[in-house]
C-alpha positions in Angstrom: 87.5 166.7 -123.1 86.9 163.8 -120.7 90.1 162.9 -118.9 90.3 159.3 -117.7 92.4 159.3 -114.5 93.8 156.4 -112.5 92.8 156.3 -108.8 95.2 156.3 -105.9 97.9 158.5 -107.5 98.8 162.2 -107.6 96.5 164.3 -109.8 98.5 166.1 -112.5 97.5 169.7 -113.3 95.9 170.6 -116.6 96.9 173.9 -118.2 95.4 175.5 -121.3 97.1 178.6 -122.6 96.5 180.2 -126.1 94.6 177.0 -127.1 97.5 174.7 -126.1 97.0 172.1 -123.5 99.7 170.6 -121.4 100.0 169.0 -117.9 102.4 169.4 -115.0 103.3 167.9 -111.6 102.0 169.9 -108.5 105.1 168.7 -106.6 107.4 170.2 -109.2 105.3 173.3 -109.8 105.9 174.3 -106.2 109.6 174.8 -107.0 109.4 178.3 -108.6 113.0 178.2 -109.9 112.1 175.7 -112.6 109.7 175.3 -115.6 108.3 172.0 -116.8 105.5 170.6 -118.8 104.3 167.5 -120.7 102.5 168.1 -123.9 99.1 166.7 -125.1 98.0 166.4 -128.7 95.8 169.5 -128.3 96.6 172.9 -129.7 98.8 172.3 -132.7 98.5 172.5 -136.5 99.4 168.9 -137.6 96.7 166.8 -139.3 95.3 163.3 -139.6 97.0 160.7 -137.4 99.4 163.4 -136.2 96.8 165.8 -135.1 97.4 168.2 -133.8 100.4 168.9 -131.5 102.9 166.5 -133.1 106.4 167.2 -131.8 108.3 164.8 -134.0 110.2 165.5 -137.2 110.5 161.7 -137.9 106.8 160.7 -138.2 106.3 162.0 -141.8 104.9 165.4 -140.8 105.5 168.7 -142.6 108.6 170.1 -140.8 107.1 173.6 -140.8 104.0 172.3 -139.1 106.2 170.7 -136.4 108.1 174.0 -136.0 104.8 175.8 -135.5 103.8 173.3 -132.9 107.0 174.0 -131.0 106.4 177.7 -131.2 103.0 177.2 -129.7 104.0 174.8 -126.9 107.0 177.1 -126.1 104.7 180.1 -125.7 102.3 178.1 -123.5 104.9 176.5 -121.2 107.3 179.4 -121.2 110.6 178.8 -122.9 112.5 179.8 -126.1 112.7 177.3 -128.9 116.4 178.1 -129.7 117.2 176.8 -126.2 115.8 173.3 -126.8 118.1 170.3 -126.5 116.8 167.0 -127.8 117.6 163.5 -126.9 118.4 160.8 -129.5 116.3 158.0 -128.1 117.2 154.3 -128.7 115.9 152.8 -125.4 119.3 152.9 -123.7 120.3 154.0 -120.2 122.7 156.6 -121.5 122.6 160.0 -119.9 124.2 163.1 -121.5 125.5 166.1 -119.6 124.2 169.2 -121.4 126.1 172.5 -121.5 125.6 175.9 -123.1 127.4 174.4 -126.2 124.3 172.2 -126.7 121.7 174.9 -127.0 119.4 174.3 -129.9 120.6 170.8 -130.8 117.9 168.8 -132.4 115.8 171.8 -133.3 117.9 174.6 -134.8 121.2 172.7 -135.0 122.2 169.1 -135.8 122.8 166.8 -132.9 126.4 165.6 -132.7 125.5 162.6 -130.4 123.4 159.5 -130.7 121.9 156.9 -128.3 121.0 159.3 -125.6 117.8 158.7 -123.6 118.5 161.0 -120.7 119.7 164.6 -120.3 121.0 166.6 -117.3 122.1 170.2 -116.8 122.7 173.0 -114.4 122.6 175.7 -117.1 119.7 178.1 -116.8 117.2 178.4 -119.7 118.4 175.3 -121.5 115.3 173.2 -122.2 115.8 169.5 -121.8 113.4 167.7 -124.3 112.5 164.1 -124.5 109.8 162.3 -126.6 107.0 159.8 -125.9 104.0 157.9 -127.1 103.5 155.4 -124.2 107.0 155.2 -122.6 107.6 156.8 -119.2 109.0 160.3 -118.7 111.1 160.9 -115.6 111.5 164.5 -114.4 114.3 165.3 -111.9 114.8 168.5 -109.9 117.5 169.2 -107.5 116.4 172.4 -105.7 119.5 172.6 -103.6 122.1 172.6 -106.4 119.8 174.0 -109.1 120.2 171.1 -111.4 117.7 169.0 -113.5 117.4 165.8 -115.4 114.9 164.4 -117.9 114.9 160.8 -119.0 112.9 158.5 -121.3 112.2 155.1 -119.7 110.6 152.5 -121.9 110.6 148.9 -120.7 114.2 148.5 -121.8 115.3 151.7 -120.1 113.4 150.7 -117.0 115.1 147.2 -116.8 118.5 148.8 -117.4 117.6 151.5 -114.8 118.0 154.8 -116.5 116.4 156.3 -113.4 119.4 155.3 -111.3 121.8 156.3 -114.1 120.3 159.8 -114.1 120.6 160.1 -110.3 124.2 158.9 -110.5 125.0 161.5 -113.2 123.5 164.3 -111.2 125.5 163.2 -108.2 128.7 163.1 -110.0 128.3 166.3 -112.0 126.5 168.6 -109.5 126.8 167.0 -106.1 123.1 166.2 -106.0 122.0 164.1 -103.1 119.3 161.5 -103.9 117.3 162.5 -100.8 117.1 166.1 -102.0 115.7 165.2 -105.5 112.1 165.7 -106.5 111.0 163.3 -109.2 107.9 163.1 -111.4 106.9 159.9 -113.2 104.9 161.2 -116.1 102.0 160.3 -118.4 102.6 156.9 -120.1 101.0 153.6 -120.5 99.3 152.1 -117.4 99.4 148.5 -116.2 95.8 147.8 -117.3 96.8 148.7 -120.9 100.3 147.3 -121.2 100.3 143.7 -122.2 103.7 142.1 -122.7 105.0 138.6 -123.4 106.9 136.3 -121.0 110.3 137.1 -122.4 109.9 140.8 -121.3 108.6 139.7 -117.8 111.6 137.4 -117.4 113.9 140.4 -117.7 112.0 142.2 -115.0 112.2 139.1 -112.8 116.0 139.1 -113.2 116.2 142.8 -112.4 113.9 143.0 -109.3 113.6 141.2 -106.0 111.0 138.4 -106.0 109.0 140.2 -103.3 108.3 143.0 -105.8 107.1 140.8 -108.6 103.4 140.9 -107.4 103.5 144.7 -107.8 105.2 144.8 -111.2 103.1 142.4 -113.3 99.9 140.4 -113.5 99.6 137.1 -115.4 96.7 137.1 -118.0 97.3 133.6 -119.3 98.6 132.2 -122.6 102.0 133.7 -121.9 100.8 137.3 -121.6 101.2 139.7 -118.7 100.2 143.2 -117.7 103.3 145.2 -116.8 103.4 148.1 -114.4 106.1 150.5 -115.6 105.1 153.2 -113.2 105.8 151.0 -110.2 109.0 149.6 -111.7 110.3 153.2 -112.2 109.3 154.1 -108.7 111.2 151.1 -107.3 114.2 152.1 -109.4 114.1 155.6 -107.8 113.7 154.2 -104.3 116.7 151.9 -104.8 118.7 154.9 -106.0 118.0 156.7 -102.7 115.1 159.0 -103.7 112.6 159.5 -100.8 109.1 158.1 -101.4 107.3 161.3 -100.5 109.5 163.2 -103.1 108.2 161.0 -106.0 105.0 161.9 -107.7 103.4 159.3 -109.9 101.1 160.3 -112.8 97.4 159.6 -112.8 97.2 159.8 -116.6 97.6 156.9 -119.0 98.4 157.7 -122.6 96.6 154.6 -123.9 93.5 155.3 -121.8 93.3 158.8 -123.2 94.0 158.5 -127.0 92.2 161.7 -127.8 94.4 163.7 -125.5 97.7 161.9 -125.8 99.5 160.1 -128.6 99.7 156.4 -127.8 101.6 153.9 -129.9 99.6 151.0 -128.4 96.2 152.6 -128.9 96.9 153.8 -132.4 98.7 150.7 -133.7 101.7 153.0 -134.4 99.8 155.6 -136.4 100.6 158.6 -134.2 102.8 161.6 -133.5 105.1 162.2 -130.5 104.5 163.9 -127.2 107.3 165.7 -125.4 108.5 166.5 -121.9 110.2 169.8 -121.2 112.3 170.9 -118.2 114.2 174.1 -117.6 115.9 176.0 -114.9 114.8 179.6 -114.7 117.4 182.4 -115.1 
C-alpha cells in the first residue's frame, strides 16, 4: 500500500496484526494505561463497496460479516467486543457519560439513547466507539484522572464545538484539567479535498475570530471554498484550554487514501464505515 501523507503534521503509526491494519497516535501510544486505534478498510470480510473492514450495521452489509470484522479489529487492537459502547451520531455536540451499565450497547445490546456524537468514561475496559468516513475523530486522554473521551466532529459538530463540550464534560465528571489532556485529531478529510459552499463557510466565520479565517478556509471561486476541519478542531481545543504541544494532528486524509480508508467524498457515498476505539486498561 502507498500511504499518502500530509507534510508538516505528526506521523501516525501503522500497525498490521493478523492481517488487520489500523493506525494510532504516537502521543497517545506513550500512555501505557490506555488502548486506542483507528481502523482502515484492510483486513475484514465485507465485499464490494464495503470491502473489507466495514464496521457499520447501517450500510447494507451482512450483519454477520460486520460482526466478524469487529472480532478481527478487536483482536488486533486489543479489546473485547462485549465491552463496546457505540455512539448514535447525528452531527450534534451531545456528549454522553458512559458507565458500566452501557457495556455492549450498539453491538450486543440495543442503545437506549439517540443523538450522541461524543462519549466519555472513567470505567476500565469499556471501549468507546465512534464512526467515520471523512469526519474528524477526536481522542481525549486524561492520564492524571484516568478518564477518556472520544467524539465525532463533522463540520456541524466542529462549528457547534463538540471538542469543548467533551472537555467540559470530562471536567465536570472526572475533575479533568484541560492542560492535562492529551488529544489526537484523527484521519479525516483534509483541506485540499474538502470543498464546501459559502453557506457553510459563513457558519465558520460566525464561530471563529476573523484573524483565524485565513487558516480555516481558502476561496476557490464560484462560491466554493476549501475548509480546514483539522485546524478548526485544533482551534476549538486551544480555546477550551488544551495545550498546543499536547494536541497531535493526523497526517492522513481519508479522501486522499480511498484504498486504505472509507471516504464518503471520494466514493460518492458508496462506502462502509471506519471506527475509532479508545479504552482504559484494567
